[in-house]
C-alpha positions as CSV (number, residue, x, y, z in Angstrom):
1,X,4.7,-8.2,-14.3
2,X,6.8,-8.7,-11.3
3,X,5.2,-9.2,-7.9
4,X,6.7,-6.0,-6.7
5,X,5.3,-4.0,-9.5
6,X,1.8,-5.6,-9.1
7,X,1.9,-4.9,-5.4
8,X,2.9,-1.3,-5.8
9,X,0.2,-0.7,-8.5
10,X,-2.5,-2.3,-6.3
11,X,-1.3,-0.4,-3.2
12,X,-1.4,2.9,-5.2
13,X,-5.0,2.0,-6.4
14,X,-6.0,1.2,-2.8
15,X,-4.7,4.6,-1.6
16,X,-6.1,6.5,-4.6
17,X,-9.5,4.9,-5.1
18,X,-10.0,2.9,-1.9
19,X,-11.6,0.0,-3.8
20,X,-8.7,-2.4,-4.1
21,X,-8.6,-3.7,-0.5
22,X,-9.7,-7.2,-1.3
23,X,-6.9,-7.5,-4.0
24,X,-4.3,-6.2,-1.6
25,X,-5.4,-8.6,1.2
26,X,-5.3,-11.5,-1.3
27,X,-1.8,-10.6,-2.3
28,X,-0.9,-10.9,1.4
29,X,2.2,-8.6,1.3
30,X,4.7,-9.1,4.1
31,X,5.5,-6.3,6.5
32,X,8.8,-5.9,4.6
33,X,7.0,-5.6,1.2
34,X,4.7,-2.9,2.6
35,X,7.8,-1.0,3.9
36,X,9.5,-1.3,0.6
37,X,6.5,-0.1,-1.3
38,X,5.8,2.9,0.9
39,X,8.3,5.3,-0.6
40,X,7.2,4.5,-4.2
41,X,3.5,4.9,-3.5
42,X,4.2,8.0,-1.4
43,X,5.7,9.8,-4.4
44,X,2.9,9.1,-6.8
45,X,0.8,12.2,-6.0
46,X,1.8,15.8,-5.5
47,X,-0.9,16.5,-2.8
48,X,1.0,17.5,0.3
49,X,-1.3,15.2,2.4
50,X,-0.7,12.2,0.2
51,X,2.3,10.7,2.0
52,X,0.5,10.7,5.4
53,X,-2.5,9.2,3.7
54,X,-0.4,6.5,2.1
55,X,1.4,5.7,5.4
56,X,-2.0,5.4,7.2
57,X,-3.5,3.2,4.5
58,X,-0.5,0.8,4.4
59,X,-0.4,0.7,8.2
60,X,-4.1,-0.2,8.2
61,X,-3.5,-2.9,5.6
62,X,-0.6,-4.2,7.7
63,X,-2.8,-4.4,10.8
64,X,-5.5,-6.3,8.8
65,X,-2.9,-8.8,7.7
66,X,-1.7,-9.2,11.3
67,X,1.7,-7.5,10.9
68,X,1.2,-5.3,14.0
69,X,2.2,-2.3,12.0
């Protein structure tokens, strides 16, 4: 599995289940990787609130990683 695919899958799981934060932190995605994953993760659920939830979750992860997002 490519890093991009693993990261997208883990970020989706973080947004969906909220239990994959340690894995996402350990993967240490760059700010660019988070930005690249955002559109893919945002389209994985039909709930109209999902894109905002994804954006907030990835922004929080970025802050935790020191990206200043």
